[in-house]
C-alpha positions in Angstrom: 78.4 -37.3 -12.5 77.3 -36.9 -9.0 76.8 -33.7 -6.9 78.5 -33.5 -3.5 77.3 -31.3 -0.6 79.9 -29.6 1.5 79.9 -27.7 4.8 80.2 -24.0 3.9 82.2 -23.3 7.1 84.8 -26.0 6.9 84.7 -27.4 3.4 84.1 -30.9 4.7 82.1 -33.3 2.6 78.6 -33.8 4.0 77.2 -36.1 1.3 78.7 -37.6 -1.8 75.6 -37.7 -4.0 72.6 -35.4 -3.4 69.5 -35.0 -5.4 68.3 -31.8 -3.8 69.3 -28.9 -1.6 67.5 -27.1 1.3 67.9 -23.4 2.0 66.0 -23.8 5.3 63.5 -21.2 6.5 64.5 -17.9 5.0 62.8 -14.6 6.0 61.4 -12.2 3.4 64.0 -9.5 2.6 66.9 -11.5 4.0 69.5 -14.0 2.7 69.7 -17.6 3.8 71.6 -17.9 7.1 74.3 -20.1 5.5 74.9 -20.6 1.8 74.5 -24.1 0.4 77.8 -25.4 -1.0 78.0 -28.0 -3.7 80.5 -29.4 -6.2 79.9 -31.6 -9.2 82.2 -34.6 -9.4 82.8 -36.4 -12.7 82.6 -40.2 -12.6 83.2 -42.0 -15.9 82.1 -39.2 -18.3 84.4 -37.2 -20.5 82.9 -33.7 -20.0 84.5 -30.7 -21.8 81.9 -28.1 -20.8 79.5 -27.6 -17.9 77.1 -24.9 -17.1 74.5 -24.4 -14.3 71.1 -22.8 -14.8 68.2 -21.7 -12.7 65.4 -23.4 -14.7 62.4 -22.7 -12.3 62.2 -20.1 -9.6 59.1 -21.7 -8.0 57.0 -18.6 -8.8 59.2 -16.3 -6.7 59.6 -13.6 -9.2 60.8 -11.0 -6.7 63.6 -13.2 -5.2 67.3 -13.2 -5.9 69.0 -16.5 -6.4 72.6 -15.9 -5.6 75.8 -17.8 -6.6 79.5 -17.7 -6.1 81.9 -20.0 -8.0 85.5 -20.7 -7.1 88.1 -23.5 -7.9 89.1 -23.8 -4.2 87.3 -23.9 -0.9 87.1 -20.3 0.5 84.9 -18.9 3.3 81.8 -17.4 1.7 78.9 -15.5 3.3 75.5 -15.0 1.9 75.7 -11.4 3.0 78.0 -9.1 4.9 76.5 -8.6 8.4 79.1 -6.0 9.3 78.6 -4.2 6.0 82.3 -3.6 6.0 83.8 -6.8 4.7 86.0 -9.3 6.4 89.5 -10.1 5.1 89.6 -13.6 3.6 85.9 -13.9 3.0 84.0 -13.8 -0.2 80.4 -12.7 -0.6 77.7 -14.0 -2.9 76.9 -11.0 -5.1 76.1 -12.6 -8.5 72.5 -13.7 -9.3 70.9 -16.2 -11.6 68.6 -15.2 -14.4 65.9 -17.8 -14.7 66.2 -19.6 -18.0 63.2 -22.0 -18.4 64.5 -23.9 -21.5 68.3 -24.4 -21.3 70.3 -24.9 -23.5 67.9 -23.3 -26.0 68.7 -20.0 -24.3 72.3 -19.3 -23.3 73.4 -17.6 -20.1 74.1 -20.3 -17.6 76.9 -20.1 -15.1 80.0 -21.7 -16.5 81.9 -24.2 -14.3 85.5 -25.1 -14.8 86.6 -28.7 -14.8 89.7 -29.6 -12.9 91.8 -32.6 -13.7 88.9 -34.2 -15.5 87.5 -35.3 -12.2 85.7 -32.5 -10.4 84.6 -28.9 -11.0 84.5 -25.6 -9.3 82.8 -25.3 -5.9 79.4 -23.5 -6.1 77.8 -21.6 -3.2 74.1 -20.8 -3.5 71.8 -18.6 -1.5 68.3 -17.2 -1.8 67.0 -13.7 -0.8 63.2 -13.7 -1.0 61.8 -10.3 -2.0 59.9 -8.4 0.7 56.6 -8.8 -1.3 56.9 -12.6 -1.8 54.3 -14.8 -0.1 54.0 -18.5 0.5 56.5 -21.2 0.1 57.7 -23.6 -2.6 59.6 -26.8 -3.2 59.6 -26.4 -7.0 62.8 -24.4 -7.5 64.9 -26.2 -10.0 68.6 -25.9 -10.9 69.9 -27.7 -14.0 73.3 -28.7 -15.1 74.0 -28.9 -18.9 77.0 -31.0 -20.0 79.0 -31.0 -23.2 80.7 -34.3 -24.0 83.7 -35.0 -26.2 
């Protein structure tokens, strides 16, 4: 399996096989400017189940790690700047709960597999709490597979 990165504004593929993501510089108390958009693609595996977990929050215990999952590309915002909603847009409103030892503890975000070749799109954002300090590169998301 490989993870593709996509442009959250156009849905265009940016990179076919990434090993990390970057939220950029995010101010305390604010969401990332643009969400990160990824999509797992199945290569030779026969996967019947797939979940995504937040395994390590980098010590940011007052931060929200948001996600939105959809089978098709849609326009997604990290937040609603107009606070009134925009027709046709979706907003990231669900948040990961950190699970340090998946799959020992359930509660990951389930991803649907389409045609045995790719999965749902996943939009990710981060909203550091107003009391967070410092920075980190140790945030870790983990995918758990179930094979047949």
